[in-house]
C-alpha angles and dihedrals in degrees: 000000000000089000092050091050092050092047092052092049090049089051093050093049091049092050092049094047092051096049114118115267095015116141128188090262092038092242106114120124133189127185133175115208117203123216114180100148133086092222121122090210091057093047092047089051093050089050089047091051090048094050095046091049094050092045095048093049092045089054089053090046092239130138119252132182117193126187117190102202115197126191139149115015085344088074087082086076090070098031110117089218105042107026111126090193104041093121090052091050091053092048093048094046090049095046098042098080124147089026115073121241125174130188110205126193123198113244092205091056091046091053092050094050090048090054094046094045097038094228141081116277116214127200128218113272091251091063134089124203117231125189094247130004094205092050087050092056091045092051095047093053088047085060094054099262116152116241129224129182112184 
């Protein structure tokens, strides 16, 4: 019986440690923020949310990862030529260390814009292009990430 109790305790401990987002101190957080509108107010709200989340967890001395995922009309947030918030993105990216923030641009949307506009579309240096913004959000949620839509 004692062996069975120890085995169960070890299994529970292993399952807990392997759970997504579990840090040694149990204080790790991950959030995906969706931007799908070409609206400076929505973009600024998303950046405010990201900044507030990062600052709150820094104050608690807890780890946090934030991914701002843009697609559809929201890609304008990360376009080098049309972003109304490109300076804020740079400031937030520079100030977020040691927390992690990523700005992700939908490759499908980018390709569609390039076809419609007949020219290449570039993104701000802080952004990374992913194949699909929608799929990125799905996969993050499947991995246990919190989801926020401003």
